[in-house]
C-alpha positions, 0 to 999 in steps of 0.5 A: 647782077652778082649773085653769091653761092651759099651751101644749103641744108635741110633740116627735116624731122631732126634728120639734115639732107647734105649733097644726097648724105642723108645723116641722122642728129646733127652735123659739123660745119668747117670753119669752109662752111662746107657741111660735115657730117658726125661720124658715128651715124646712120648715112645715105649715098647719092645715086646720081642717076637721075636728073632735071631737064632744065635752062639755067639761063634766066627765066627759061627752060629746056633739056639741057641738063643739070648735073643735080644729084637727086635718088639716094640709096644706103652706103655700101659698106666698109671696105679696106683701103690700101695705101695710095687709095687713101692718098688717092681720096683724100686728094678727091676731097681737094680735086671736090673743093676746086670744083665747089670754090672755082664754080663759085667764083665764076657764079659770082662774076657771071651771075650764070647759073649754070654755075650756080646749081653744078658748084652746089652738086659740087658741096654734094660731092665733097659730103660723099668724100667726106664721110668716106674720110671719117670713115676711114679715119683718114685726115681732109685735108679740105679741113680748115680752109677757105674757099680757092686755097688748098694743101696740094700746090698742084693744087693749088696751082690748076684752080689759078690757073684755072681762075686767072682762064676764066676771067676772061669771058664767060666762053672761057669760063665754060671751057676751064669747067669743062677741064676740072670735069675732064680731069675729073673723069680721069681721075675717077675710072683711074680712082676706080680700078682695083678699087676692093672698098665697095662704099669707096666704089659706089662714091665715086660710081657717084662722081663719075657720074654727075662728073658725066653729067655736069661734062656734057652740060659746058659742053651744051652751052659751049656750043650755044655761045 
């Protein structure tokens, strides 16, 4: 059975929890239905260090990690970004959207919960990146973009290629997911080099830890196929 992956938000006592970012007050949703935190509100950023062991195959559980983002800590102070670092940050938003959209498409095609859960994590990651974009007054290249639609032609080409790759079989879709996470790990390590802004370093470090968990989950599934 195919499943539609929906981006969920939980509102408790006037505080909206979205993917490891807690914002007091309202949160505006973009036209692509991905939550976007308002400016000027208290925010907290996920540590992404904890995980629980759950198998995403129907009705079974084992020691596989799901890459869920849990645990919270205050977002670090703002620093200074160079022009290149601002461009990199904007690119991170597109990379997180690519992962989300790709995994959502595969979840709908194969009905496998690993894609649903990691797609939900990517929603959290995009929200965290958007928090930084807002904080540093950088235009969000993902704003108003529909699923599978990207501003950067190179990102669009990568998405199209990986989507096509994953259409043939679940094994191919899992391999495409592993490619996404491997590329993200390389990009995040590169972005962290020379980066001094405390908040950006914090977010990138957390995203790196999450990508490593996602990569491990895909590796486990590929080995089990």
